[in-house]
C-alpha positions as CSV (number, residue, x, y, z in Angstrom):
1,M,31.3,-8.9,-9.7
2,N,29.9,-6.0,-7.9
3,F,28.9,-2.5,-8.9
4,G,32.0,-0.3,-9.1
5,G,34.4,-3.2,-8.5
6,L,34.4,-2.1,-4.8
7,E,36.6,-3.4,-2.0
8,P,34.8,-5.4,0.7
9,Q,34.5,-2.6,3.2
10,Y,32.5,-0.5,0.8
11,E,30.4,-3.4,-0.5
12,S,29.2,-4.9,2.7
13,L,25.4,-4.9,3.2
14,D,25.6,-3.6,6.8
15,N,27.4,-0.4,5.8
16,A,25.7,0.2,2.4
17,A,23.4,3.1,1.7
18,F,22.4,1.4,-1.7
19,V,21.6,-2.1,-2.6
20,V,21.9,-3.0,-6.3
21,V,19.6,-5.7,-7.5
22,P,20.4,-7.2,-11.0
23,V,17.4,-8.7,-12.7
24,P,18.3,-10.4,-16.1
25,Y,14.8,-10.8,-17.5
26,D,13.2,-10.0,-20.9
27,L,10.5,-12.6,-21.5
28,T,7.9,-10.1,-22.8
29,S,10.3,-8.0,-24.9
30,T,9.1,-7.2,-28.4
31,Y,11.0,-6.0,-31.5
32,Q,14.6,-6.6,-30.2
33,S,15.3,-8.7,-27.1
34,G,18.5,-8.7,-25.1
35,A,17.7,-6.7,-22.0
36,R,18.4,-9.8,-20.0
37,R,22.1,-9.1,-20.7
38,G,21.8,-5.5,-19.4
39,P,22.6,-6.0,-15.7
40,A,25.8,-7.9,-16.3
41,A,26.9,-5.4,-18.9
42,I,26.3,-2.5,-16.5
43,L,28.1,-4.2,-13.6
44,E,31.1,-4.9,-15.9
45,A,31.2,-1.3,-17.2
46,S,30.9,0.0,-13.6
47,G,34.1,-1.7,-12.7
48,N,35.9,0.4,-15.2
49,M,34.6,3.8,-14.0
50,E,36.7,6.3,-12.1
51,L,35.0,6.4,-8.7
52,Y,35.7,10.0,-8.1
53,D,32.8,12.1,-9.5
54,E,34.4,15.2,-11.0
55,E,31.1,17.0,-11.3
56,L,30.0,16.4,-7.7
57,G,33.5,16.5,-6.3
58,K,33.3,13.3,-4.2
59,E,33.7,9.6,-4.1
60,T,30.1,8.4,-3.9
61,F,31.1,4.8,-3.2
62,R,32.1,5.7,0.3
63,A,28.4,5.8,1.2
64,G,28.4,2.0,0.6
65,I,27.1,0.1,-2.4
66,H,26.1,-3.5,-1.9
67,T,25.4,-5.7,-4.9
68,A,22.9,-8.4,-4.3
69,A,22.8,-11.8,-6.0
70,F,21.2,-11.8,-9.5
71,L,17.4,-12.4,-9.2
72,E,16.8,-15.6,-11.1
73,A,14.4,-15.4,-14.0
74,K,11.1,-17.3,-13.8
75,A,9.9,-18.9,-16.9
76,C,6.3,-19.3,-15.7
77,G,5.4,-15.8,-16.7
78,P,5.9,-12.1,-16.0
79,E,3.4,-11.9,-13.1
80,A,5.6,-14.3,-11.1
81,M,8.6,-12.3,-11.9
82,V,6.9,-9.1,-10.7
83,R,6.1,-10.8,-7.4
84,A,9.7,-12.0,-7.1
85,V,11.0,-8.4,-7.6
86,R,8.5,-7.1,-5.1
87,E,9.7,-9.6,-2.4
88,R,13.4,-8.8,-3.0
89,I,12.9,-5.0,-3.0
90,H,10.6,-5.3,0.1
91,N,13.4,-6.9,2.0
92,I,15.9,-4.2,1.1
93,V,13.5,-1.3,2.0
94,A,12.9,-3.0,5.3
95,L,16.6,-2.5,6.1
96,N,16.3,1.2,5.4
97,K,18.5,0.9,2.3
98,I,17.8,2.5,-1.1
99,P,17.1,-0.2,-3.7
100,V,18.6,0.2,-7.2
101,M,17.2,-2.3,-9.6
102,L,19.1,-3.1,-12.8
103,G,16.9,-4.4,-15.6
104,G,16.0,-6.4,-17.6
105,E,12.8,-5.2,-19.1
106,H,10.4,-2.5,-17.8
107,S,7.8,-5.0,-16.8
108,L,9.8,-5.5,-13.6
109,S,9.4,-1.9,-12.3
110,P,5.8,-2.2,-10.9
111,G,7.0,-4.9,-8.5
112,A,9.7,-2.6,-7.2
113,V,7.3,0.3,-6.9
114,E,4.7,-1.8,-5.0
115,A,7.4,-2.8,-2.5
116,V,8.6,0.8,-1.9
117,R,5.0,2.1,-1.7
118,E,4.3,-0.4,1.1
119,R,6.9,1.5,3.2
120,Y,6.1,5.0,1.8
121,P,2.4,5.1,1.1
122,D,2.5,8.7,-0.3
123,L,5.0,7.7,-3.0
124,T,5.0,9.2,-6.5
125,V,6.7,7.7,-9.5
126,L,8.8,9.7,-11.9
127,H,8.9,7.6,-15.1
128,F,11.4,8.4,-17.9
129,D,10.6,6.6,-21.2
130,A,10.2,7.0,-24.9
131,H,7.0,4.9,-24.7
132,A,4.0,5.6,-22.5
133,D,3.7,1.9,-21.5
134,L,0.1,2.6,-20.6
135,R,-1.7,-0.4,-22.3
136,D,-4.0,-2.3,-20.0
137,T,-2.8,-5.6,-21.6
138,Y,-0.5,-6.4,-24.4
139,Q,-0.2,-9.7,-26.2
140,G,-2.6,-11.2,-23.7
141,S,-0.7,-10.1,-20.5
142,P,-1.3,-7.2,-18.2
143,Y,2.3,-7.6,-17.0
144,S,4.0,-6.9,-20.4
145,H,6.7,-4.3,-20.6
146,A,4.1,-2.3,-22.6
147,C,1.9,-2.1,-19.5
148,A,4.5,-1.0,-16.9
149,G,3.3,2.6,-16.8
150,R,-0.3,1.5,-16.4
151,R,0.4,-0.8,-13.6
152,M,2.5,1.8,-11.8
153,A,-0.2,4.4,-12.3
154,E,-2.6,2.0,-10.5
155,L,-0.3,2.0,-7.5
156,C,0.4,5.7,-7.0
157,P,0.6,9.1,-8.8
158,L,2.7,8.8,-12.0
159,V,4.6,11.6,-13.8
160,Q,6.1,10.6,-17.2
161,V,8.9,12.4,-19.0
162,G,10.3,12.1,-22.5
163,I,7.3,10.3,-24.1
164,R,7.3,10.2,-27.9
165,S,5.5,7.0,-28.8
166,L,2.1,5.7,-27.8
167,S,-0.9,3.9,-29.2
168,F,-4.4,5.3,-29.8
169,E,-5.6,3.4,-26.8
170,E,-3.0,5.0,-24.6
171,A,-3.8,8.4,-25.9
172,G,-7.4,7.9,-24.9
173,F,-6.4,6.7,-21.5
174,L,-4.4,9.8,-20.9
175,K,-7.4,12.0,-21.6
176,Q,-9.3,10.6,-18.6
177,A,-6.4,9.5,-16.3
178,S,-4.6,11.6,-13.7
179,V,-1.2,10.7,-15.2
180,K,0.9,13.7,-15.9
181,T,2.9,13.3,-19.2
182,F,5.6,15.5,-20.6
183,F,5.9,14.7,-24.2
184,A,9.4,15.1,-25.7
185,H,8.3,17.4,-28.5
186,N,6.6,19.8,-26.1
187,M,9.7,19.8,-23.8
188,F,11.9,20.9,-26.7
189,K,9.5,23.8,-27.6
190,N,9.1,25.2,-24.1
191,T,11.8,26.6,-21.9
192,D,10.0,26.1,-18.5
193,W,9.7,22.3,-18.7
194,L,12.2,21.7,-15.8
195,K,10.1,24.0,-13.5
196,R,6.9,22.3,-14.6
197,I,8.2,18.8,-13.9
198,G,9.4,19.9,-10.5
199,E,6.0,21.4,-9.6
200,C,4.4,17.9,-10.1
201,L,6.7,16.2,-7.6
202,R,7.1,16.3,-3.8
203,G,7.8,14.1,-0.9
204,D,8.7,10.4,-1.4
205,L,9.7,9.5,-4.9
206,Y,10.6,6.5,-6.9
207,I,12.5,7.0,-10.2
208,S,12.1,4.5,-13.1
209,I,14.3,5.1,-16.1
210,D,13.8,3.2,-19.3
211,L,17.1,4.1,-21.1
212,D,15.3,4.6,-24.4
213,V,14.2,8.0,-23.0
214,L,17.6,9.1,-24.3
215,D,18.0,9.8,-28.0
216,P,19.5,6.9,-29.9
217,A,22.6,9.1,-30.6
218,Y,23.4,8.6,-26.9
219,M,21.7,5.3,-26.3
220,P,21.3,3.0,-29.3
221,A,21.4,-0.2,-27.2
222,T,17.6,-0.6,-26.4
223,G,14.9,-2.9,-27.7
224,T,13.0,-0.1,-29.4
225,P,15.0,3.1,-29.9
226,E,13.0,6.2,-30.8
227,P,14.3,9.4,-32.4
228,D,14.1,12.8,-30.9
229,G,14.9,11.8,-27.3
230,L,16.5,13.5,-24.4
231,S,20.2,14.2,-24.1
232,W,22.5,13.0,-21.3
233,R,22.6,16.5,-19.9
234,Q,18.8,17.1,-20.1
235,L,18.2,13.8,-18.2
236,L,20.7,14.7,-15.5
237,D,19.3,18.2,-15.1
238,I,15.9,16.8,-14.4
239,I,17.1,14.2,-12.0
240,Q,19.4,16.6,-10.1
241,S,16.5,19.0,-9.8
242,V,14.0,16.5,-8.4
243,T,16.5,14.8,-6.1
244,A,17.2,18.2,-4.5
245,R,13.5,18.6,-3.5
246,C,12.2,15.1,-3.0
247,H,13.1,12.0,-0.9
248,V,14.1,9.4,-3.4
249,R,13.3,6.0,-1.9
250,G,14.5,3.8,-4.8
251,F,15.2,3.8,-8.5
252,D,15.7,1.5,-11.4
253,V,17.5,1.7,-14.8
254,V,16.1,-0.8,-17.3
255,E,16.0,-1.9,-21.0
256,L,19.7,-1.8,-21.8
257,A,20.1,-4.3,-24.6
258,P,23.9,-4.5,-25.0
259,I,25.3,-4.4,-28.5
260,P,28.4,-6.6,-28.9
261,G,31.5,-4.6,-29.5
262,L,29.9,-1.3,-28.5
263,V,30.4,-0.6,-24.8
264,A,29.6,3.1,-24.7
265,P,25.9,2.5,-23.9
266,D,26.8,0.1,-21.1
267,F,29.2,2.7,-19.6
268,L,26.6,5.4,-19.9
269,A,24.1,3.3,-17.9
270,A,26.7,2.6,-15.2
271,K,27.7,6.2,-14.9
272,L,24.1,7.4,-14.8
273,I,23.4,5.0,-11.9
274,Y,26.5,6.2,-10.1
275,R,25.6,9.9,-10.7
276,I,22.1,9.4,-9.3
277,M,23.7,7.8,-6.2
278,G,25.9,10.8,-5.9
279,Y,22.9,13.1,-6.0
280,L,21.4,11.1,-3.1
281,T,24.4,11.2,-0.8
282,P,25.8,14.2,1.2
């Protein structure tokens, strides 16, 4: 099973612009688990997409999309899993490929960011999420999914978009941190949010997308769905804008928790990934 159900000539590693890395892991998930089933659901849905992108007017898969083996989950704890992700992504970046990680939970993203930053030291992270994920520790671990934003912010500049849920501790951290956060309620009140986001970003970029950044009307299949989120079109507008001005060195899409019998969220995630790939190819 590979992303897009591609024929061998478009799936080979040697010719691929993108390497998809499925990571079925959700050990630290709270409220509702199930993100470990996300990568397989995305891959299955992607095999049922039309591979001609009607909006971009091209067949993105011709740039080459290799699907790597699933990264085996480690039961010894999230820190070990982050290290495993870092090693896998490091190897992909060393081949001058664009890594595309499929989560799994958001705790995985700092490992990918660290690997990409080793190659591109001026990296900035654009973090889409309903939740700030800025706790220093959660339930005794600094590698919880609730700490992903904090760990990424320790590695490089962090710009957050769509936030609409955070703790008192996280609010205090934002007052003294250099993290730039665009709260969802402010985005809906102001018309210049797209320009303001763009002004924060330049050069090398990593994009991390927790699917709960989308409103549950579009994306109900997440562990902690939050109301008042972004629409499909708003999310695409931001990504298209930043990919036109930055060098995207990798991205991830995480936290899909599939709902049995409801495939629309799986298909949305697959099409989002394919669209981003399209933005990144001539």
